[in-house]
C-alpha positions in Angstrom: 0.0 0.0 -0.1 1.5 3.5 -1.0 0.5 6.9 0.4 -2.1 7.7 -2.2 -3.9 4.4 -1.5 -4.3 5.2 2.3 -5.5 8.7 1.4 -7.9 7.7 -0.7 -9.1 4.6 1.5 -9.5 6.8 4.6 -11.1 9.7 2.6 -13.4 7.2 0.7 -12.6 8.6 -2.7 -11.3 7.0 -5.8 -7.5 6.4 -6.2 -7.7 8.6 -9.1 -8.7 11.7 -7.2 -5.4 11.5 -5.1 -2.6 12.9 -7.3 0.9 14.1 -6.3 -0.2 17.7 -5.3 -3.3 16.4 -3.3 -3.5 18.3 0.0 -5.9 19.4 2.6 -6.9 22.2 0.2 -7.7 19.9 -2.7 -10.2 17.5 -1.2 -13.4 18.2 0.4 -13.5 15.0 2.8 -10.0 16.0 4.1 -10.8 17.6 7.5 -9.1 17.5 10.7 -10.6 14.2 11.8 -9.7 12.6 8.5 -6.2 13.8 8.9 -5.6 12.1 12.0 -6.9 8.9 10.4 -4.6 9.1 7.5 -1.7 9.9 9.9 -2.6 6.7 12.1 -2.8 4.5 9.0 0.4 5.7 7.7 1.9 4.8 11.0 0.4 1.4 10.7 1.2 0.8 7.1 4.9 2.0 7.2 5.7 1.0 10.7 6.8 4.4 12.0 5.6 7.0 14.5 5.4 10.7 13.9 5.8 13.7 16.2 3.4 16.5 16.4 5.5 18.5 14.4 5.8 16.0 11.6 1.9 15.3 11.8 1.4 19.2 11.2 4.0 19.2 8.2 2.2 16.3 6.5 -0.7 18.3 4.9 -0.3 17.1 1.5 0.7 14.0 -0.4 4.2 15.6 -1.2 4.7 16.4 2.5 4.0 12.8 3.6 6.4 11.3 1.1 9.0 13.8 2.5 8.5 13.0 6.2 8.4 9.2 5.5 11.7 9.6 3.5 13.3 11.3 6.4 12.2 8.3 8.3 13.7 5.8 5.8 10.1 4.3 5.2 10.1 5.0 1.6 12.6 5.5 -1.2 
């Protein structure tokens, strides 16, 4: 499972709706509650944990990739 799949699954949208630049401002379903659900799912899928600062940074798919790369969870 990749980041886009996690986001689309949690938000209940089609995979095609989650593109590289997708973020909080691009999908109506992506509210603060769903954001926490996405973060929790990413932690489970990638076997990592995030600090509060990292969670705040992860407001878009590219930002999620950046944080996960920093943790060595994705290439």
